[in-house]
C-alpha positions, -999 to +999 in steps of 0.1 A: -033-457+355-060-443+382-049-427+411-071-421+443-064-408+478-056-442+492-024-445+469-014-410+459+011-403+488+030-435+478+029-426+440+040-390+446+079-393+445+078-412+412+053-388+397+078-357+407+106-376+392+087-383+360+076-346+356+109-333+358+122-358+333+095-350+309+096-333+275+063-318+280+030-324+299-005-327+286-034-320+307-073-326+310-102-322+335-137-332+341-160-311+361-194-313+379-205-285+355-195-261+329-214-229+327-234-217+355-271-206+348-271-186+380-272-156+379-292-148+349-273-137+317-242-158+327-242-180+293-214-174+271-222-150+243-207-146+206-205-108+215-184-114+249-153-097+252-120-119+268-129-099+300-167-104+298-163-141+291-137-147+318-160-130+345-187-155+334-164-182+335-151-172+370-188-175+384-190-212+369-153-221+383-165-209+417-197-230+417-184-262+400-156-284+412-131-309+393-140-345+394-113-359+378-079-346+363-058-364+337-022-359+335-001-374+306+040-372+311+055-373+277+091-385+279+114-381+249+137-412+260+155-419+227+157-403+192+120-395+182+103-418+207+079-406+236+071-428+265+037-417+278+028-423+315-008-412+315-026-408+351-062-405+361-066-386+393-100-385+412-102-354+433-124-343+458-123-311+478-105-311+514-130-315+542-105-313+570-100-283+594-118-261+567-152-245+565-173-272+546-166-269+509-199-264+489-201-271+451-228-276+428-237-304+402-250-297+368-273-325+357-265-324+320-229-329+333-235-355+357-257-373+329-227-368+305-200-384+326-222-413+336-228-422+299-190-424+296-187-446+325-176-421+350-172-440+384-188-416+410-180-437+440-143-433+435-148-393+433-168-395+466-150-420+485-111-419+472-110-386+457-075-370+466-080-337+488-064-307+476-065-269+487-054-235+475-027-213+492-057-194+511-071-224+526-038-239+534-029-206+553-064-209+573-055-245+581-020-236+592-034-208+614-057-233+632-031-258+637-007-233+655-036-220+680-048-256+686-083-245+674-088-270+648-124-280+643-138-312+627-165-301+600-178-337+588-203-353+609-186-388+601-154-379+611-170-364+645-187-396+652-153-417+647-136-392+668-161-397+696-157-433+696-122-432+696-119-408+726-145-430+747-122-462+741-094-445+752-106-426+782-121-459+794-088-478+788-064-452+804-078-456+838-065-488+845-034-489+820+000-489+832+027-465+820+042-476+786+012-498+783-003-492+746-035-501+727-047-497+690-072-478+673-083-491+640-104-484+610-093-446+609-092-430+573-076-401+559-075-371+582-094-392+608-057-405+619-045-368+625-079-357+641-076-383+665-041-378+674-043-340+678-075-343+701-060-370+721-028-353+727-045-319+736-070-336+762-047-363+778-011-351+789-002-388+797-008-402+762+013-402+733+002-414+699+018-430+666+003-439+635+010-473+624-003-475+589-033-498+576-057-471+592-043-478+628-031-454+654-012-467+686-021-450+719+007-452+747+004-440+782+034-422+793+048-398+819+048-359+816+085-362+814+086-390+786+060-369+769+080-337+769+110-356+752+086-371+724+071-337+717+106-325+706+114-355+686+121-354+648+102-388+649+069-371+656+046-381+626+021-355+640+043-324+633+026-295+615+046-295+584+036-334+577-002-327+586+001-299+560+020-319+534-009-344+539-039-320+538-022-304+505-029-336+486-028-332+450-015-295+455+017-311+463+019-323+428+007-292+413+032-274+428+057-298+412+043-291+378+046-251+385+085-257+394+092-278+365+082-253+337+076-276+312+054-268+283+018-274+294-006-288+266-045-288+265-073-287+243-099-257+248-079-253+278-092-220+292-115-236+317-088-261+327-066-231+337-091-213+356-097-243+375-059-248+383-058-215+396-089-215+416-083-249+433-046-254+435-030-218+437-055-189+446-092-181+442-095-165+409-093-127+409-119-103+398-093-088+375-091-106+341-054-089+337-042-102+373-056-137+362-035-136+330-003-123+349-006-152+374-011-180+347+020-167+330+042-171+361+026-204+372+030-219+333+051-199+309+048-222+281+010-232+271+000-250+238-037-254+231-041-280+206-074-267+195-056-233+184-031-257+166-055-280+147-077-253+138-051-236+119-040-270+105-075-278+093-077-247+074-045-254+056-049-290+049-080-308+030-086-330+062-121-344+071-144-323+094-141-333+130-163-328+161-140-338+191-106-344+203-108-381+195-117-376+158-089-352+153-064-378+168-077-405+145-076-382+115-040-374+123-032-409+127-047-417+092-030-388+075+006-397+089+023-422+073+034-449+103+061-463+082+078-431+080+108-433+100+106-397+109+072-396+126+071-396+163+067-430+177+042-427+206+043-457+231+022-460+264+039-473+295+031-508+306+010-496+335-013-474+312-013-499+283-053-504+284-053-468+267-038-486+235-063-514+240-095-494+244-109-459+235-120-440+267-133-409+256-139-381+283-119-402+307-094-375+319-063-395+317-072-409+281-081-374+270-047-361+283-030-388+263-050-381+231-041-343+236-003-348+237-001-372+210-024-346+188+004-321+196+032-344+183+015-355+152+004-317+145+039-306+150+052-333+125+027-324+099+037-288+100+075-295+100+068-316+069+051-288+054+077-261+063+106-280+047+111-283+009+132-314+013+124-343+034+124-342+072+158-352+086+155-384+106+145-381+140+133-346+146+138-332+182+111-318+204+130-285+200+124-287+166+084-295+170+082-264+190+102-241+166+074-250+140+047-245+168+060-210+176+031-190+162+006-210+184+024-210+219+005-193+244-024-188+224-056-203+244-085-210+224-115-185+230-147-205+223-172-184+203-161-150+210-138-121+202-099-122+198-077-105+221-038-106+226-029-108+264+006-112+280+039-113+261+061-142+270+095-148+264+096-185+257+133-186+252+140-179+290+122-211+299+133-233+268+169-224+264+179-224+226+145-240+217+134-208+194+156-192+169+164-156+175+147-147+143+112-162+152+091-135+170+081-139+207+047-152+209+019-135+229-006-156+251-039-147+233-074-162+227-085-170+191-116-177+176-135-208+176-141-236+150-150-269+156-147-286+191 
């Protein structure tokens, strides 16, 4: 299911509910570039230590941005059946009240996404805004000081037109008379209201929906009453809620503390930190601590499948889709103990058509690979037949040695932060299972 800026706020309550009820979440991202060639010697090397690779990747994350984020919500609704709601979010940096955001485009990445049908008009025109905590603090300070500036030339033109209309109208208008401003998009609705209220003490504004704002001529006394009303839709907290955009859902993911699944997910984690939490720190150790606090249970399916491919005589694979297809062929669909994965009705096109490198589809593949891999490991770990309807807790148990091990592509190996997953998963892991370490492992196939 595709979600852009126009429908995001309407979908947010339902998304939050599904995240809270989920068994686990799978994530994938697409970017405007992967590896920055500036400065020189920034390309990944086989000889990089994890700290050196982090610093190189940090420069790339700071230069490029996220075009699309896929989130697949896996709900264990009954027995061993998982219903999947997979969302494709188009994202675009916030341009409201902040220093204009700059980001780079890698020609090869743009060409790659175009080859797989990426819709750049949705990215530019309907991308959901977002901001990290530092950007939100700056915006909040400007709102309190009344010093908010409009950085977009397009928004400035719209604002000037609206001010001209209102100042011409108000001269002859009677008290309580109203006029309607139309064709206001996104932050323009807030910009127009804030500027008009500051410039004209005898007007009041109210958003009407459908890109419209009502302007009413009022007395100073009536204006004062309205400013103290809980029904003012231009209050700071509501403005910040809208300006945070996708960051509102990110904060829900953090609070939910659900297992987060990705495939080769180091860059995904770095972008999550940089775009929605805080700018990436220079310290590699600080980054690891922060990620641990945000997402205590991480599962990188690259780490899991790499191990399975070493243990089992399976065909060589080159990408996530091939991994999924091989696992589908090697697990007997008639086996009643196999996990049943069903796409929700609003995401059914992924069952009908392959959409590789579309973030929502890849997130669905990632979560499905996790379940199928876990079932294969469970079958190999038991001498007797697997009991009917194995629980997700049982799957996590057989995945214990892979929890919090993030794949480190073509480089060294390092253990990072020790994580007590039992704190977050209740009785999921037996006492005799060693606590996993968040670590980076060597690379095999993609």
